[in-house]
Each structure stands twice: as C-alpha cells, then as structure tokens.
C-alpha positions in Angstrom: 9.2 23.8 42.4 10.8 24.8 39.1 12.5 21.4 38.9 9.3 19.6 39.6 7.5 21.6 36.9 10.2 20.9 34.4 10.1 17.2 35.2 6.3 17.1 34.6 6.8 18.9 31.3 9.6 16.5 30.3 7.4 13.4 31.2 4.5 14.9 29.2 6.7 15.5 26.1 8.1 12.0 26.4 4.6 10.5 26.7 3.4 12.4 23.6 6.4 11.3 21.6 5.6 7.7 22.5 2.0 8.2 21.4 3.1 9.8 18.2 5.4 7.0 17.4 3.1 4.1 18.4 -0.4 5.5 18.2 -2.9 7.1 15.9 -1.1 10.5 15.3 1.9 8.6 13.9 -0.3 6.4 11.7 -2.3 9.5 10.4 1.0 11.2 9.6 2.2 8.1 7.8 -1.0 7.8 5.8 -0.8 11.5 4.8 2.8 11.0 3.7 1.9 7.9 1.6 -1.0 9.8 0.0 1.3 12.6 -0.9 3.9 10.3 -2.4 1.2 8.3 -4.1 0.1 11.4 -6.1 3.6 11.4 -7.7 3.3 7.7 -8.8 -0.4 6.9 -9.3 -2.2 9.0 -11.9 -5.7 8.4 -10.6 -7.3 10.3 -7.7 -7.1 8.5 -4.4 -10.2 10.4 -3.2 -12.2 9.0 -6.1 -10.9 5.4 -6.1 -10.5 2.4 -3.7 -7.7 -0.1 -3.4 -8.7 -3.6 -2.3 -6.3 -6.3 -1.3 -7.7 -9.8 -1.1 -5.5 -12.6 0.3 -5.9 -16.1 -1.1 -4.3 -19.5 -0.2 -2.1 -19.3 -3.3 -1.5 -15.5 -3.4 -3.9 -12.6 -3.7 -5.7 -10.1 -5.8 -5.0 -6.3 -5.9 -8.0 -4.4 -7.2 -8.3 -0.7 -7.8 -11.8 0.7 -8.7 -13.3 4.0 -9.4 -15.8 4.8 -6.6 -18.1 6.0 -9.3 -18.1 3.3 -12.1 -19.3 6.0 -14.6 -16.1 8.1 -14.0 -14.5 7.1 -17.2 -11.3 9.2 -16.6 -10.5 7.4 -13.3 -11.2 4.0 -14.8 -8.9 4.8 -17.7 -6.1 6.0 -15.4 -6.5 2.9 -13.1 -6.2 0.6 -16.1 -3.2 2.3 -17.6 -1.4 2.3 -14.2 -2.1 -1.3 -13.3 -1.1 -2.5 -16.8 2.3 -0.8 -16.3 2.7 -2.0 -12.7 1.9 -5.6 -13.6 4.5 -5.5 -16.3 7.1 -4.0 -14.0 6.3 -6.5 -11.2 6.8 -9.4 -13.6 10.3 -8.0 -14.2 11.0 -7.7 -10.5 10.6 -3.9 -10.5 8.7 -2.9 -7.4 10.2 0.6 -7.6 6.8 2.4 -7.5 5.6 0.8 -4.2 9.1 1.4 -2.8 9.0 5.1 -3.7 5.5 5.4 -2.0 5.9 3.1 1.0 9.7 3.0 1.5 12.3 0.4 0.7 11.7 -1.3 4.1 8.0 -2.0 3.3 7.1 -5.5 4.6 7.4 -8.2 1.9 8.9 -5.9 -0.7 12.4 -7.2 -0.9 11.2 -10.8 -1.0 8.8 -10.1 -3.8 11.5 -8.3 -5.8 13.9 -11.2 -5.3 11.3 -14.0 -5.9 9.3 -12.3 -8.7 10.2 -15.1 -11.1 8.3 -17.6 -8.8 5.1 -15.5 -8.8 2.6 -15.6 -11.6 1.4 -11.9 -12.0 -1.5 -11.2 -14.3 -3.5 -8.1 -15.2 -7.3 -8.0 -15.9 -9.8 -5.2 -16.4 -12.8 -5.0 -14.1 -16.0 -3.0 -14.9 -14.9 0.0 -12.7 -11.1 -0.4 -12.9 -8.5 -3.2 -13.0 -6.9 -5.9 -10.9 -3.5 -7.7 -10.6 -3.6 -11.3 -9.5 -0.6 -12.9 -7.8 -0.2 -16.6 -7.6 2.7 -18.6 -6.1 3.3 -22.0 -4.6 6.3 -20.8 -2.6 5.3 -20.4 1.1 7.9 -17.7 1.8 6.6 -15.6 -1.1 3.0 -16.2 -0.1 3.9 -14.9 3.4 5.7 -11.9 1.9 2.8 -11.1 -0.5 0.3 -11.2 2.4 2.6 -8.9 4.5 2.9 -6.6 1.5 -0.9 -6.5 1.2 -1.3 -5.7 4.9 1.2 -2.9 4.7 -0.7 -1.5 1.7 -4.0 -1.4 3.5 -2.5 0.1 6.6 -0.5 2.8 4.7 -3.4 3.7 2.4 -5.8 4.1 5.3 -9.3 5.0 4.1 -8.3 4.6 0.5 -7.7 0.9 0.9 -9.4 -2.2 2.4 -9.0 -5.9 2.7 -11.2 -7.9 0.3 
C-alpha cells in the first residue's frame, strides 16, 4: 500500500514537472523573469508601454509605444532607449537583449554576427519610437523573424505581433 501511494505521488510530481517545463506555468515563470530582467535594462515601464514586432519580407519593424500617448515621460524614455539600442545593434552589440532573454535567444547570435548586412534605422513615432531592420540575406531574415517571435513570447502581455 505504501509503495503504491509513493508511486502515485512520484508519477504526479513527474507529471507536474513536465507541465511546468512544457506548459503555461513554465511560460508564465519565464515571462516574469524576463519582465524582472527588463526592468534593469529598459528605463520605461512595461506596464505602461507596448512592444510590437512586425515582420516584413525584407526584415521587420520593432515599435515601442506608450499606452497613453500623453504620457510624455514614457515617450521620452522609449525614445532614449531605442536610440541607444539602434546604435548598439548597428555595431553588433545585442548585449541588452541577451541580458534580458539569455544568450541562447533564437536568432540572437546570427544577428550579432551578421549585423553589417542589416540596415538598422531609428525613427520617432507619435507615442514612442521604432527600429526598422532591413536585409537581403535570407539567413538573417530568418534569424530576425525568430528573434521577433522570441521577443513576443518572452514579453507576453507587454508585446504583440504587428
């Protein structure tokens, strides 16, 4: 009887571990971890802003906007941060995303190594800013799109596909 009860408990624990690694609890934990790390890198408030990642045939567009366009402080912080990030990315420095999402983030290494074959430009938007990525290299396009998908998944409710 005791052995059977222990077996049932062991199976239940193993099942929960699989759910945590492959299901929603693990994703929720990951998103909370990314949000915490993001606070160390991104000066704007994730609760008051939205990341949007729009894929295109030649690259994509990363946009961050204040949820309230009249929130001048968030708009200012977004613009300062994305100005710096675009400059870093043009130099192949993707250290900030790596520190938030981890060095194994999909597409990250390829973007670092191929940065010179990606046109990266910054522009202001009415409620924030955007970074446009353009490349004719199919492998970098694939990496960029994988990177965008990872961003949306990791940022959860703070991000969306465009």
